[in-house]
N, C-alpha and C positions, 0 to 999 in steps of 0.2 A: 443635598442628594446623599442616596445613601450609597455607602460601598464596603462591600467587604470581602476580602480576598481569600484565597486559599494558606496563605502564609499565616495569616490572622486565626483562619477555621481551625489550623492545625494548633496552633497554641492554645485558644482558645478549648479547645479541645482536651490536647494533652495535661494542662492543666484542672479541668473539669475529672480528667480522669485519674489523677492522680489526688484531688482532694476527695473526690466522689465516688468512686470505682464506675458502677456501669449504671449508673442513677438513668433512668428511659427519660426523663425532663430535661439533661444534658447533651450536648455534643457529646460525640464519641469517635474517638480515635481508635481502631484495631487494624495497625498496618505494619509491614515489614519497616522499620522506622529508618535505615540506612542507606535502603534503597530507595524510600520516596523521597528521602529530603534529599539526601546527599549523590542519589548515584550511583551508592555502592554496587559492587558483583560480588558473589559469594563464592561461583565457581558453578559447574553443572551438575546435576543429579550424577550419581554412582552408577554404572554400569548393569549394576541388579537392577537399578529402578527401570529400567523400560524394559516395560511391556507387561509388569507387575503393578507398581505403584503408577507410574506415567502408563495411560492405556489409551487405545488408537480403538475403534470399531474391527471386528472380526474382518480377514479379510487385510488389514493394514497390518504394516509394524514401524515401528520408530524406533530410533537410534541419534546419536550426538553425529554431529556432519561436521560443526567445531568450535572451539574453547577459546580461550584467554581474548576475549572481545569485551571490555570492559562496555559496560554500558550501550551494548548492542542494538540498535534500533530499525532503521528502515533497509529495505532490502531490494535489490533490483539486479537482475539476472544479465548478462551483457550478450550479443548474439554468439558468442564464443564460450558460449555455457559456464564462466566464469563468475562468481555473485560479489557481488558490490554491498558495502555494510557501512554504514553510518557509525560514528562513535561521537555523538556530541560533545561529552564531556571533555574529552580527550583532543578537540579538534579534528579529527580524521576523518578519513574513509577511508576504508580495506578493502583488497582485493581476494576472495578466496578462490584460490586456484581448481579449476573444474574436476571430478573425481573421472581423474580418467582410467584407472585400474580398477573400478567397480566395486569397491568395498564400501562404498557408502560413505565416505568422509572425503573433505574439500582434501586435496594432493599440495595444499599450502597455504599461506596468509602473507600479505605485505602490505605496506604501507602505500596506497596509491596519491593520498594528499593530505596533508596536515597542514596546523598552524590557521585553521577555518576559525568562527564564529560560532561553534555551537550549531555546526552542519547538521542537517536531520533529513530532509526531504532530497532524493537522488531521483534524476532520470537520463535517460540518454534518447539524442533527437536529431536525426540528419547529421552522424558523425561527432557531435558534443557528448558531453557529459554536463549535465544541469545538476546543481548542488544548492539547496538552500537553508541557508543561513539564518540566524536568529534576526537581522536586518538588512536582509539581501537576497539576492541569488544571483549565483556566479555560475562560468561557464569553464569547460579547458575541452583542448580538440582531445578526442581519445579515440585510439587505434584500435580495437574490439581485438581484430586477430592477435597481436601481441600483447594484449595488456596492458596498454600503455598511455602516456599521455604526451602529449606537443605542444609547446607555446607556453604560456601565460597564462594563469587563472585571472578571467575577467568577470567583472559584476555586471551585469544587463540593468539590474532594478536596485536601486539602492533604495535607502531613507524607509523600508519598512519600519512598523511601532515594534519596537525590541522591547524584551522583559517581560515583567509582568509575571501572573500567575502561570500563565499559558506562553510561555516560549519556543517552543517548537513550531517551525515552520516546516510545511509538506508541500511539494512539487508533484504534478505531473502531464504530462502532455496529450491533451485531448484529440480524439477520433477530428477533430474538425483541426488542427495543426494549433492549437494556441497552449499558451503553459499557464496553467490554472495552479494556484499557490491559495494553502490555508492559512488564514490566520485567528488563532483563537483567542479567548477574550484576557483582558487584563488583572480579571478577579473574579469572584464566587458569583456575585451580580452587583449591577451597577449600570447603572448609562455610558455608554464610551462618549468619551470626549473624540476620539479618533475613527472616523466613519468606515476604516478599513478594517478595524480588530472584530471580532465577532463574525468573520465574513469569510466568501469564500470570493477569493480575486483572480482578474483574467488576464493576460499580457501574449503580446506579438515575442515568438520566439528572440528577436532580440533587444527585448523590454520594453517597447514601446506599446503605446496603445492600452495602456493599464486601465482596465475598469474595475468596479465592481459585480462580482455576478450574483450572487446572494449574500442576503443580509441574517441574524438572529441564530445563527450556529454559533452558541457558545464555546464547543473546542471542536473542531472537526478537523482531528487529526488522520483519518483515514477517506480516500474518496477513489472509486472507480467505474469504468463505464460499463453496462449489461451488453453484453457482446450480439443476443439475440433481439435488442429495441434500439440501443445506442442511448440509453435510459444511465443520468449519472446519479451514483447512488452516493450518500456519505455517512458517516458514522457521527455522533457526537453524543458528548457528554454533557449530563443533567446536572445542573447545582447542588450543593451540600448544604447539610444543616438543616435539612425538613424532614427527618426521619430516617426511620432503615429502608424505609419501601419507595419514598416517593422524593424524587421524580423519576421514570424511569430514564434510561440511556436512549439515546434515539438512532434509527436509520431513518432518513429521509430522503425524498426522490427528490433531486435539484433541478430547478426550473429557472432560467432567466430574470433577473429580479425579483426571485421568491422569497419571503422574507417566512423566518420559522419560528416566530415565537419568543426566544432571549433578549433581554431579560425580562418582559413583561408576563408572559405566560411558561408555562412548564407541562412537558409531557402532550398528553391531547387537547395542548390550550385552554388550560387548566390557569388560573390567573394568579401570578406570584404572592404571597402573603406581603411582599417586602415591597414592590414596584411595580407589581398589575393595577392597584388603583388609580385612575383617572386614562386608563389608556386602553378603555374598553374596546373601540373600534380598532384601533391597532391590532388587538388579540384577534377580534373577528376576520383578520385580514390575513392570520397567521397559518402556513399550511402544517399540518398537525405530521407526525411521523407515521410512515407507511409500516413502522414494525418496533415494539418495543421490547428492547433487551432490560433484564433485572435492573432494578435500581439501583446506582453505583458500579455497576460492574465494569466502565470504563473502557467502551471497545475503542479501539484504535486501527490498527489496518485492517484494508479492507482489499480481499480480488477478488473476482469473477474467475472463473475455470475455464479456460478456452482451449486446452490442447487434446489433441486426437489420444495423446499416450498417459492421460491422465484416466483414474478409475471411472469408470463408465456411469456409476453411482456420484459423482461429484461434480460430473461436466454440467456447465449452465449454473450451478452452485455458486453464493458468493462466503467465501472462508475468512471469517474475522476472528483478529486475536482479542480476547476480550480480558484486558493490564489487571483489573480485580479491586475491589473498592481498601476503600482505607476508613472511612466513616458510618461503618454500621457494626452493631454491636457483634454481630456475627460473619466472617470474612466471606465475600462470595464472587464468583467469578473466576480470574486465573486459571482460564482454559482457553479453548479455540473451538467454534464453532461455524458450521456451516449451515448459510439457508437456503432453501428450496424453495422456487415459485412452482406452486401446485395451480393444476388448472383451471382452480375458483378463484384464483386472483390471491388469494392468501401466501404469508410466507410464513415457512415451518421453520423452526430452530431446534439441528439437533448438534448433541456433541458431536467433535472431532478428537479433541485430546484431552486428556482430562488426567487430575494427580498430581496437579503442584500445587493444590490446595489440599490437605487431611487431616482432617480436626484440630483446625483453622493454625493448620502449620505450614507456612509456604517454602517452596521449593524454586518457584518459577514465576518469571510474570511475560507471557507471551506480548509480543508486542507488533510486532506485522509477520504478514504471511505472503510468500512469494512462490509461483507455480514454475518448476523448473522444466527446462526442455527435457530432461529426462522420463517426467511424468509422475513427479515427487511434488510433496507440498513440503515448503521449507520454513521454519518459523524461528523467530529471533525472539531469545529472553533476554532484558534489562538486567535482571536480579542476577542470572545467574552467567551473565555475560558470554553466552551460549548460540547457535545456532542448531536446531533439530532438521533433521528430513522426514518424514513419514511418507512413505513408500507402499505399492501394492504387493503383497507378497507376505511373507514369514520371518523375515530378516532383516537386515538394517542393509544388504548390498541386494535386495530382492529386485529393485526395480531395475529394468536396463542403464550401464552406462550412457555419460552424456556424450555425443560423439562428437567432436571435435568438425569444424566448415575446412576446407579444405583451404589454405592459404591463398590470399587472391594474386592472381600473376597475370602479365601481362597476356591476351588470347594469343594462338595464332592465326595469322589468318584461316578461313575456310573460304573451299571450296563453293563457289554459290550452289550448286544443287542441294549440298550438305546443308548450309543454311537455309534452304529452301526447307528441307526438311526438319531439320529443328524447329523454324520458325512454324511450320504447322504443327509441330507436335506440342510447342508449346502456347499454339493459341487454343488446342481441345485443351489441353490441361486449364486455361484459363475460362474456359467456359464449362466444363466439366466441374470444377470446384464452385462453379457461381461468384468469382471475383466481383461481378461487374454489381453485386447487389452490396458491396462496400467501396466500388471504387468510381460509379459512372450515379450521376444525380437521375438519369433515364431510368434505371434501372432499381436504385437504391428503394426499402422498401418503408412505408410509413414509419415516422422516429426516428430512422436513420438516418445521420450526415455521412456523407459521403466522403471517403479520404479520398483526395486527387491524384493521380499517380506522374501525372507532367514532371518534367524535367528532371526524369531518372539519370540519364547519359550523363548529367554534368554531377551528379553525385556519388554514381557507382558505375567503376568498369565491371566487366561481366564475371570476371572470378570474385568481386565483391558482393557482387547481389545474389550470387550463388550461394556465399556463406550465412548472407544474413537469412537467404531463405531456409538456410538449414537450421537458424532457432532465432527466429523474428521476433522483436520486440514487442510486446501484448502493446494495443489490444487484438494485432493479429495473429489467427492461429497457428501454430506449428502444423505444417501436412506433411502425409508421411510420405513424403518423395523421394525416388532413387537419386544419386547424381546425374545420371543422364537425365532424366526428371527436369532435375533442378537447373541443368545449364538448357536444356529448352525453355524451360519458362523464362529466365532470365536475360536471356538472347531475345525473347519476343516482345519481351515487356521493355526494353531500352528501345527495340526498333520501332515499339508503337506509341510510347511516349519519351521520346527522344529530350 
């Protein structure tokens, strides 16, 4: 069985580069070596670089949100506006305090969890913080209003295939309430012995019911659901050592049971020169990518823009972090792009954040993108050990600061007439915002998996649900409601879905 891993590939490329320079017939190694091999971070670019070398489209601005975050990877916002960041190399999850003073910087940073086994993926679900380690998925109770964990860290999924070339594990809860986990391949190109590798897995929130959801995904680090349709899309990194410009990296539309080609085919179902022969029937079954990124750009995190406070030009678009190439003669990637679904069905790729790569010099490698409740976009960078903030306007604090929801407290008894008035107002809000399209099967649009709201009263007090509505967890959008409107909607939902 042929098996070529990235470690062997890098070693071969280094030796070839030292011995023969840039001979086009040999593998090429051209990357920030300390970051690629050892996860080393080099500190953020100087203040003078933002808006000059590091650029964003007209009407936006970029600034440093937080630094001193070695190997910063996955980002997740909490309902209170704090930002969680995974640091796999140090085994930590950090909490960046929300920007209360509106200066465009996190108000502090502290360790939330430590001693974990390369924690990478993060998500919040029904009062739990879930963390994907390289060989397991664990969870711990999390009080978002206080930014504190409670109780012990329990591993609900264990025995995931660990190590190998692609050791990161990304997780995310889908609209169906299931936990999705991506597991990359163990090699550059090979036939895996464990069918859970190069695949997207799915579990119930307690870790039970595990199943393989999709296969043939060499390294699908990022995935998210398109809010308009409920479709699941994943980024996927193409294999190495087939030249500068092949194969493309991919954006794949994921369907249950779908097979996406690796290791037998690359890109638009082109047979692999090492393993394609003899697998023609399997290649014919493979689902081709819906969008091709440039070869070796290494697309990682992806997030669809949902919030009403986000810049209008990006609502509904997907933001993708391109980590950057390592085996091209001339580096490529090292930027953040936006993907826009056009009326004719095509997907258009546009530059969002550029300048981390200039004249073959690298000063940053984007990993993940998160949409903040303030309407800004946040980008992690494992090379700089930093998080950046991209906001509407002309300065680093151009977007509005995050408003912290009111802390949950026991609700005082309401007179019957006042309760009826608020319930009616909440029902009107539910209808005017077309909430049924996402939460009731009878009203859901084709292709949308409704998220049932039953049992709300067992999970939220009135004040807690108000806080959640102020800054909900994606994929639910943040609606611009007043405190009175949030109270009315929370009361109506708790009465309607006890």
